[in-house]
C-alpha positions as CSV (number, residue, x, y, z in Angstrom):
1,M,219.5,300.7,270.9
2,K,218.0,300.9,267.4
3,S,219.6,299.3,264.4
4,Y,218.6,300.4,261.0
5,L,218.7,298.5,257.7
6,D,220.1,300.0,254.5
7,F,216.7,300.9,253.1
8,E,215.8,302.6,256.4
9,K,218.5,305.3,256.1
10,P,216.1,308.2,255.6
11,I,214.2,307.1,258.7
12,A,217.5,306.8,260.6
13,E,218.4,310.4,259.7
14,L,215.1,311.7,260.9
15,D,215.3,309.8,264.2
16,A,218.8,311.1,264.7
17,R,217.6,314.7,264.2
18,V,214.8,314.1,266.7
19,E,217.3,312.8,269.3
20,E,219.6,315.7,268.6
21,L,216.7,318.2,269.2
22,R,215.7,316.4,272.4
23,T,219.2,316.6,273.7
24,T,219.4,320.3,272.8
25,A,216.0,321.0,274.5
26,S,216.9,319.3,277.7
27,G,219.9,321.6,278.3
28,S,218.3,324.9,277.4
29,E,215.2,327.0,277.8
30,L,214.3,326.7,274.1
31,D,210.8,325.5,273.3
32,I,211.2,323.2,270.4
33,E,208.7,320.5,271.4
34,A,206.5,321.4,268.4
35,E,209.4,320.9,266.0
36,I,210.3,317.6,267.7
37,A,206.7,316.3,267.5
38,K,206.6,317.3,263.8
39,L,209.8,315.4,262.9
40,A,208.7,312.4,265.0
41,A,205.4,312.2,263.2
42,K,207.2,312.5,259.9
43,S,209.5,309.6,260.9
44,E,206.6,307.4,261.8
45,A,204.7,308.2,258.6
46,M,207.9,307.4,256.6
47,L,208.2,304.1,258.5
48,A,204.6,303.2,257.7
49,T,205.1,304.1,254.0
50,T,208.3,302.1,253.8
51,Y,207.0,299.0,255.5
52,G,203.8,299.1,253.6
53,K,205.6,298.4,250.3
54,L,208.6,296.2,251.3
55,T,210.1,294.2,248.4
56,P,210.7,290.4,249.0
57,W,214.5,291.2,249.4
58,Q,213.8,293.9,252.0
59,K,211.5,291.5,253.9
60,T,214.4,289.0,253.9
61,Q,216.6,291.6,255.5
62,V,213.9,292.3,258.1
63,A,213.6,288.6,258.8
64,R,217.4,288.5,259.5
65,H,217.5,291.7,261.6
66,P,220.0,291.2,264.4
67,L,217.5,292.5,267.0
68,R,214.6,290.4,265.8
69,P,213.3,288.3,268.7
70,H,214.3,284.6,268.7
71,F,213.1,281.4,270.4
72,V,214.4,282.3,273.9
73,D,212.6,285.7,273.7
74,Y,209.3,284.2,272.8
75,V,209.7,281.7,275.6
76,A,210.1,284.6,278.0
77,M,207.3,286.7,276.6
78,A,204.6,284.4,275.3
79,F,205.0,281.1,277.3
80,T,205.2,280.2,280.9
81,D,206.6,277.3,283.0
82,F,209.1,276.3,280.3
83,V,211.1,273.2,281.3
84,P,214.0,272.7,278.8
85,L,214.8,269.1,277.7
86,G,218.2,268.4,276.2
87,G,219.9,265.7,274.2
88,D,218.9,263.2,271.5
89,R,219.8,260.1,273.5
90,L,221.9,259.0,270.5
91,Y,224.9,261.4,270.2
92,G,224.6,264.6,272.1
93,E,223.0,268.0,272.7
94,D,222.5,270.6,269.9
95,A,221.9,274.1,271.1
96,A,220.6,275.2,267.6
97,I,217.3,273.6,268.4
98,L,215.8,274.1,271.9
99,G,212.7,272.5,273.3
100,G,210.7,271.4,276.3
101,F,207.4,271.5,278.2
102,A,205.7,274.9,278.4
103,R,202.3,276.5,278.9
104,L,200.5,278.7,276.5
105,D,197.7,280.6,278.0
106,G,197.8,278.1,280.9
107,K,197.6,275.0,278.6
108,R,200.5,272.6,278.4
109,V,202.3,272.2,275.1
110,M,205.6,270.8,273.8
111,L,207.6,273.8,272.5
112,I,210.4,273.3,270.0
113,G,212.3,275.8,268.0
114,H,215.5,277.1,266.4
115,E,217.6,279.6,268.4
116,K,220.1,281.8,266.6
117,G,221.6,283.8,269.5
118,H,221.9,287.6,269.9
119,D,225.6,288.3,270.2
120,T,228.8,286.7,269.1
121,A,229.1,284.3,272.0
122,S,225.5,283.1,271.9
123,R,225.5,282.8,268.1
124,I,228.5,280.6,268.2
125,K,226.9,278.5,271.0
126,H,223.7,278.1,269.1
127,N,225.5,277.7,265.7
128,F,223.4,280.6,264.3
129,G,220.3,278.4,264.5
130,M,221.7,275.8,262.0
131,A,221.0,272.4,263.5
132,K,223.0,269.2,263.2
133,P,221.5,265.7,263.1
134,E,221.4,265.5,266.9
135,G,219.2,268.6,266.9
136,Y,216.6,267.1,264.6
137,R,216.8,263.8,266.5
138,K,216.2,265.7,269.7
139,A,213.1,267.3,268.1
140,I,211.9,263.8,267.1
141,R,212.3,262.6,270.7
142,L,210.4,265.6,272.1
143,M,207.6,265.1,269.5
144,E,207.3,261.5,270.5
145,L,207.2,262.4,274.1
146,A,204.4,265.0,273.4
147,S,202.4,262.3,271.6
148,K,202.9,259.9,274.5
149,F,201.4,262.4,277.0
150,G,198.8,263.8,274.6
151,L,200.3,267.3,274.4
152,P,200.0,269.6,271.3
153,V,203.3,270.5,269.7
154,V,204.2,274.1,268.9
155,T,207.3,274.9,266.8
156,L,209.0,278.2,266.2
157,V,211.1,278.1,263.0
158,D,214.0,280.5,262.4
159,T,217.0,279.1,260.5
160,A,218.9,279.8,257.4
161,G,219.0,276.0,256.9
162,A,220.5,272.9,258.4
163,F,224.2,272.9,259.2
164,P,226.1,271.8,256.0
165,G,229.4,270.8,257.6
166,I,231.2,267.5,257.0
167,E,230.5,266.3,260.6
168,A,226.8,266.8,260.1
169,E,226.8,264.8,256.9
170,E,228.9,262.1,258.6
171,R,226.3,261.8,261.3
172,G,223.4,261.5,258.8
173,Q,222.0,265.0,258.3
174,A,219.7,264.1,255.4
175,E,218.3,261.0,257.2
176,A,217.7,263.1,260.4
177,I,215.8,265.8,258.5
178,A,213.7,263.2,256.7
179,R,213.0,261.4,260.0
180,S,212.0,264.6,261.7
181,T,209.7,265.6,258.9
182,E,208.2,262.1,259.1
183,A,207.7,262.4,262.8
184,C,205.8,265.7,262.3
185,L,203.5,264.1,259.8
186,A,202.9,261.0,262.0
187,L,201.9,262.9,265.1
188,K,198.6,262.0,266.7
189,V,198.4,265.3,268.5
190,P,197.8,268.8,267.2
191,M,200.8,270.6,265.8
192,V,201.2,274.3,264.9
193,A,204.3,275.7,263.4
194,A,205.2,279.4,263.1
195,I,207.9,280.8,260.9
196,V,209.2,283.7,263.0
197,G,212.3,284.8,261.0
198,E,213.9,282.7,258.3
199,G,212.4,279.4,257.2
200,G,215.3,277.9,255.2
201,S,215.1,274.7,253.2
202,G,214.9,271.2,254.9
203,G,216.2,272.7,258.1
204,A,212.9,274.5,258.5
205,I,210.4,271.9,257.1
206,A,211.9,269.3,259.4
207,I,210.0,270.9,262.3
208,A,207.3,272.6,260.3
209,A,205.2,269.8,258.7
210,A,202.3,270.8,260.9
211,N,198.5,270.8,260.8
212,K,198.7,274.6,260.6
213,V,201.6,276.7,259.5
214,L,201.7,280.4,260.4
215,M,204.2,283.1,259.4
216,L,205.0,286.5,261.0
217,E,204.3,289.3,258.6
218,H,207.9,290.0,257.7
219,S,209.4,286.5,257.9
220,V,210.5,284.5,254.8
221,Y,210.2,280.8,253.9
222,S,211.9,279.2,251.0
223,V,213.7,276.1,249.7
224,I,217.0,277.9,249.4
225,S,218.3,281.3,250.4
226,P,218.0,284.1,247.8
227,E,221.8,284.3,247.7
228,G,222.1,280.6,247.1
229,A,219.5,280.7,244.3
230,S,221.2,283.6,242.7
231,S,224.5,281.8,242.7
232,I,223.0,278.8,241.0
233,L,220.9,280.6,238.4
234,W,223.1,283.6,237.6
235,R,226.5,282.4,238.9
236,T,226.6,285.4,241.2
237,P,225.1,286.3,244.6
238,E,224.4,289.8,243.4
239,K,221.0,288.8,241.9
240,A,219.7,287.9,245.4
241,A,216.9,290.5,245.2
242,D,215.7,289.1,241.9
243,A,215.8,285.6,243.3
244,A,213.8,286.6,246.3
245,T,211.1,288.0,244.1
246,A,211.0,285.0,241.8
247,M,210.9,282.4,244.6
248,K,207.8,284.0,246.3
249,V,209.5,283.9,249.8
250,T,207.2,286.3,251.6
251,A,204.3,285.4,253.9
252,Q,201.8,287.2,251.7
253,D,202.9,285.3,248.6
254,L,202.9,281.9,250.4
255,L,199.5,282.5,251.8
256,D,198.2,283.2,248.3
257,L,199.9,279.9,247.2
258,K,198.3,278.1,250.2
259,V,201.7,276.9,251.4
260,I,200.9,278.5,254.8
261,D,197.6,279.0,256.6
262,G,197.9,282.5,258.2
263,V,199.9,285.6,258.5
264,V,200.5,287.1,262.0
265,S,200.9,290.8,262.0
266,E,204.0,292.6,263.3
267,P,204.2,296.0,264.9
268,L,205.0,299.0,262.6
269,G,208.6,298.7,261.6
270,G,209.0,295.0,262.3
271,A,209.1,292.6,265.2
272,H,212.4,294.0,266.5
273,R,210.8,297.4,267.2
274,N,208.2,295.9,269.6
275,P,209.0,292.3,270.6
276,E,206.4,292.2,273.3
277,Q,203.5,293.1,271.0
278,T,204.9,290.6,268.4
279,A,205.0,287.9,271.1
280,A,201.4,288.7,272.1
281,N,200.2,288.5,268.5
282,L,201.9,285.2,267.9
283,A,200.6,283.7,271.1
284,K,197.1,284.7,270.3
285,A,197.3,283.2,266.7
286,I,198.9,279.9,267.9
287,G,196.4,279.6,270.7
288,S,193.5,280.1,268.3
289,E,194.7,277.4,265.9
290,L,195.3,275.0,268.8
291,A,191.8,275.5,270.0
292,K,190.4,274.6,266.6
293,L,192.6,271.5,266.3
294,A,191.7,270.3,269.8
295,K,188.2,269.4,268.4
296,L,189.8,266.8,266.1
297,D,190.6,263.2,267.1
298,S,193.9,261.5,266.2
299,A,192.6,260.1,262.9
300,A,191.2,263.4,261.8
301,L,194.5,265.2,262.7
302,L,196.5,262.7,260.6
303,R,194.1,263.0,257.7
304,Q,194.0,266.8,257.8
305,R,197.8,267.1,257.9
306,E,198.1,264.6,255.0
307,D,195.5,266.4,252.9
308,R,197.1,269.8,253.6
309,F,200.5,268.9,252.2
310,L,199.2,266.8,249.3
311,A,197.1,269.8,248.2
312,I,200.1,272.2,247.9
313,G,200.8,272.8,244.2
314,S,197.6,271.2,242.9
315,L,195.7,273.0,240.2
């Protein structure tokens, strides 16, 4: 089932007309295949034109698309032999961050990432991908386990931000995020992070301080949501589109600023239109980066990671 965003309404109308004609053709002897093909081609051309010039705010909407693939989808499509590991050994389990052993192209990795859920029940279960302290402490535990066994770490980032509730603050949210970020930076094994949807604030960077940071073509990565920035700067969330532009949240902007290291292409119309192809593209990009990092020893990995982040923002 397709789900269209506001700026895709003209495409939705064309697709609806195509489906209507197909239904009509199937129940009659009318030969309207030429008309159907013409409208389908027009829809695809409009889709290409639209996605070729998305604004930062439109990219934010695509990154949040309800049908966009999440962690569990990538586990199923891009990885094999996934063995989930739960709990932080301090407080409890947090379903907003999942992780465990897996194989990428036959090679063992430690896979960690945010999971938002796809329907009401799963979104509530995974807290919409907004982790609590126990989620980040679980991530720390898994990263340390990976380091112990000499396994590279792969993280898939997709969160609006860390959970801001009182109980999270009571259990040390800021400290947990800081410790998780520190754990990333201290890893003696290769680490590759990929922003696959939203990369929001410290909730994202806590598992994204990697040797290489990739972003899917229509994902976003920022210190605060556009709505949050708009509320602070203009005292209204209605300026979110202006905030998104000003903050340079897109993969293309962040590549130019050298905040990230690569952009992974998505199928025409976004990852949600062809999750399998997106997963294949992502797996290939991550595998390529891991192969390069495998040539570095522990000292070189630590130095490369340190140099990478210290260089951000330098003139």
